[in-house]
C-alpha positions as CSV (number, residue, x, y, z in Angstrom):
1,M,41.1,23.7,69.7
2,A,41.0,21.8,66.5
3,A,38.2,19.2,65.9
4,K,39.3,15.6,66.4
5,Q,39.9,13.9,63.1
6,P,38.1,10.6,62.5
7,D,40.3,7.4,62.5
8,P,40.8,6.5,58.9
9,N,40.7,2.8,59.8
10,T,37.2,2.9,61.3
11,Y,35.6,6.1,59.8
12,I,32.5,5.4,57.7
13,S,31.1,8.4,55.7
14,A,27.6,9.7,56.3
15,E,26.6,8.8,52.7
16,V,27.6,5.2,53.3
17,R,25.8,5.0,56.7
18,I,22.6,6.4,55.1
19,R,22.9,4.0,52.2
20,R,23.3,1.0,54.5
21,L,20.2,2.0,56.4
22,R,18.2,2.3,53.2
23,E,19.5,-1.1,52.0
24,A,18.6,-2.8,55.4
25,I,15.1,-1.4,55.1
26,A,14.8,-2.6,51.5
27,R,15.9,-6.1,52.5
28,A,13.3,-6.1,55.3
29,D,10.6,-5.1,52.7
30,D,11.8,-7.9,50.4
31,Q,11.4,-10.3,53.3
32,G,7.8,-9.2,53.8
33,L,8.3,-7.5,57.1
34,S,6.0,-4.7,58.0
35,R,7.6,-1.4,58.8
36,D,5.3,-1.0,61.8
37,D,7.0,-4.2,63.3
38,L,10.5,-2.8,62.8
39,I,12.6,-0.4,64.9
40,L,15.8,1.4,63.9
41,R,18.2,1.5,66.9
42,L,20.6,4.2,65.8
43,T,23.7,5.7,67.2
44,L,23.5,9.3,68.3
45,S,25.7,10.2,65.4
46,D,23.4,8.5,62.9
47,V,20.4,10.2,64.3
48,S,22.1,13.5,63.8
49,V,23.2,12.6,60.3
50,L,19.6,11.7,59.3
51,K,18.4,15.1,60.6
52,R,21.0,17.2,58.8
53,H,22.4,15.4,55.8
54,P,21.4,16.9,52.4
55,S,20.8,13.5,50.8
56,V,18.0,12.8,53.3
57,S,14.8,14.5,52.0
58,A,12.2,16.0,54.2
59,D,9.7,13.4,53.3
60,E,12.0,10.6,54.5
61,V,12.1,11.8,58.1
62,S,9.0,12.4,60.3
63,F,8.6,13.6,63.8
64,A,4.8,13.0,64.0
65,G,3.3,11.4,67.1
66,G,6.3,12.3,69.3
67,A,8.7,9.9,67.6
68,M,11.3,10.3,64.9
69,R,10.9,8.0,61.9
70,F,13.0,7.3,58.9
71,L,11.2,5.9,55.9
72,G,8.3,5.1,58.2
73,I,10.3,3.1,60.8
74,E,10.5,4.4,64.3
75,I,13.9,5.4,65.6
76,A,15.3,4.7,69.0
77,S,18.6,6.4,69.6
78,Q,21.2,4.6,71.7
79,S,24.8,4.9,72.9
80,A,26.1,1.9,70.9
81,P,28.9,1.3,68.5
82,E,26.7,0.7,65.5
83,S,23.2,1.2,64.2
84,T,20.8,-1.7,63.6
85,L,17.4,-2.4,62.1
86,A,15.5,-4.9,64.3
87,V,12.1,-6.5,64.7
88,R,10.3,-4.8,67.5
89,D,10.2,-6.7,70.8
90,A,6.8,-8.3,71.3
91,A,5.2,-6.8,74.4
């Protein structure tokens, strides 16, 4: 069975998705937000891309403390249509 081909009208390459995450983090830094106060809510596909894509270096991803982090921001994987960077909910 052949792999399903992505829909060319909605497909976004891994390189573009990674670049968008990096840009969102840079914007948050520019706004003075602490990375400890942020959370990356990523699609399962984007989590996989961060783990495997050759443009993501080993020092950008961490699994310390039982949580995956990208550029120091904790990742929460989700079954959602898109990934987002958000301020962590106050508990």
